[in-house]
N, C-alpha and C positions, 0 to 999 in steps of 0.2 A: 552815220558813224555811231560809235558807242559813247554814251555820256560818261562824264567823269572828269577828273583833273586832267588838264592838258599836259601831255608829255613834255619834258624839258629836252632841248636840243643840245647835243654834245658838240665838241669842237669839230668832230668828223661829220656832223650833220645827221647822225643816227639818233632817232628819238630815244630818250631815256626816261621811261616811266618812273614816276616817283616811287621809291621802294616802299613807303608806308601808305601809299594811296590805296583806296578801296574802290574798285571798279565794279559797277553793277553788271550783272550778267548780260550778254548780248540779247537783243530782242529775239523772240522765238517766232519764226514763220511757220506756216502750215503748208507743206511739210518743211522740216528744217531741223531745229534743235530737238523737236519731238520726233521720235522715230516714225516714219511713214508706215502705214499699216501693211503695205505690200512687201516690206523688206523681209527677205529670208536669205539664209546663207546659201549662195550658189556660186559656181565658177562659170565664167563665160569665155568663149574663144576671143582672140584679139579682134579689135574693130577692123572693118574692111580697109585695106590699104595700109594697115599699121603693122609693122614687123616688131614683134615683142623684143624690147631692149633688154629687159630683165625678166626672169621668172618672178613669181611672187617672192617678196623679200622673206616672208615666213618660210617658204619651202627651201629657198637658198640656204638659209642658216640652219634650218632643221636638218638638212643633208650634212652640213659640216658637223653639227652636234652629234649626229648618228655615227659619223666616221670616228670622231674622238671617243665616243662611248664604247663602240664595239672593239676598237683597238685597245682601249684601256681594259675592257673585260677580258679580251684574249690574252693580253700580256699578264694580267693578274692570274688567270687560270694557269698559264704556262709556268709562272714563277712558283706558285703554290704546288703544282704537280712536280716540278723539278726538285724543290726542297723536300717534298714528301718522299720522292723516289730516293734521294740521297740519304734521308734519315732511315729508311727501311733497308736499302741495299747495302749501305756502308756502316750499319750500326755495329757496335762492339759485341762480339760473341766469341765463345770459346774456340780456339784454334785458328782464329783469323789474324793475319799479320797486317798491320796498317801499311798502306802504300807510302813510299818515300817520294813519290812524284809531286813536285810543287808547281808545275805549270803545264798548260796544254795550249800551245800556240795556235793551232788550227781552230780550236773551239773559241778561243779569245778573239781571234781575228774575225771569225764568222759572226760572233755576237756584236762586235763593234760595227761591222758592215750593216747588219740588220738594224741596229739602233740608229745609225746615220740615215738609212733608207726610210725608216719610219718618220724621223724628224723632218727629213726633206719632203716627204709626202704631205705631212701636216702643214708645213710652212707653205708649200705650193698651193694646196687646196684652200687654205685660209686666205692668203693674199689674193688668189685668183677670184674667189668669191667676193672679197671686199672690193676689188677693182671693178667688178660688175656693178656694184652699188654706187661707186664713185664716178662712173663714166657719165659724161654730160648727156643729158636727155635729148631726144629728138624734138622736132619743131612742134609736135602736137602735145607735148608734155604740159602739165599744169605746174606753174611756178609759184612757190610759196616762200616768202621771206619770214624767217622766225627769229625773233629777238627775245632772249631770256633775260630776266632781271629778278632781283630779290623782291618778292617771291612770286613771280608770275610769268606770263607768256604773252607775246604779241605776234599774231599771224596775219601777214599782209599778202594780198593777191595782186601783184603788179599788173597794171592795165585794166583791172576790174573795178577799182574803187571800193574794195571791200577790205576791212580790217576787223579782226576779232581780237579782243584784249581782255585779260582777266588776271586775277591774282589768287592768293591762298584763301581769300574770303569768298570770291566768286570765280570759280575755275572756268576757263574758257572752253568752248567746244567749236572746233573748226570742221570743215567738210572737205572730202576728196571724192573724186569719182572712182568707181570700181574698175579694175583692169585697164588702167591707164598709168603711164609713168608719172610720178610726182617728183619734180625737181625742187629740192629744198635747199635754201641757203640759210645757214644757222650761225648766229653770233650771240654775244652777251654784252651787256652794258656795264657790268660791275665785276663779278667774280666768275670763276669757272662753274658752269652748270653742265648738265648732260640731258639730252632729250632721249627718253627711253620709252619704247612702246613694246611691252612684254609679249603681246600677242604676235608681233612681227619678229621677235628674237633679234632686235636691233636697237642699238643706241649710238649716239654720236655726241661728242663734247661740244659745248658752246663756250668759246674762248673769247675774252675781250680783245677787240682790235683785229680779229681774224674771222673770216667767213668760211665755214666748213660747208662744202657743197656735196650733196649726195642724192641719189635717186632711189625711191621706193615704189613698190607697186602693191596694192591691196587687192586680194583676189576674192573677197567675200563681202557682200553687203552687211551692214550692221554697225554696231557701236563698239569702239575700242577705247581703252583707258591708257593714258600715258603719265609718266612721272619724271621728275628730275632725279637722276640717279647719282649725282655728285654732290656730296654734302656742301651746302652753301650758306649755312647760318641757321638762325633761330627757327624759322618756319619752313625749313627744307622739306619736311615730311608732308606738308600740305601743298606743295608746289606741283599740282597736277593739272591735267587737261584731258579733254575728250576728243575723239576723232569719229565723226560720222562718215561711214563709207557708203556712198549713195550711187544709185544708177545714174547714168549720164543725164537723163532728162530731169531727175529729181535734183541732181547737183546744180544744173543750170537754174532751176527755180529757186534753189537755196541762195545762189549768188544774187539773183535778181531781188530777192526779198531782203538781202543784207546791204544793198547799195544805198 
């Protein structure tokens, strides 16, 4: 276990780390919290017998972002071109009589239909992608219970006897295997926090009294940095954590070293 003040138990039985407690950093195995020398960014095919539940979380949300970006750029270009055309084509000049027409029903209906279609597309793609991340994981998924508190994190691996805990003074580093679904259960013991891993383009709120469950998949070995992205008090900006994304063999050694 990790030395430090013993967490208080709440009425619901969920450990509640002392908000002001200072937790020493978890012990460092070899390999483990220090990056193994063989790690390099690679993408592997799914494990034998494992049907990919989600594509990489990063690629899922990068696709959504690209759709929003190019639709926004296209609409912006169209609006500026349309306004520019109107300014040039219908500018005041000698001998021109202004039109008395004050409506164009077919154009207005077409614009409304196009707008509704774009909104429907964005809503469908966004919620469809989010649903993929929220789908319960398969049997071979790694399960991690995450508890956020002011101003730190507790990462527990059910059935493994491993817990990593840290706060704004000693930020925790937990580990996940590459190319396997990670089934997270996220909650908070005090105020609303948010678990954000920028490299994965993903965040989820940690709400007191509620467990938010979601699935992520990391497609590259290496180290990623996470933050709390919901303002939660004095040391919010220091409420960070690290994620080691390891090969399956290295991940198993990391677990064994932290038991």
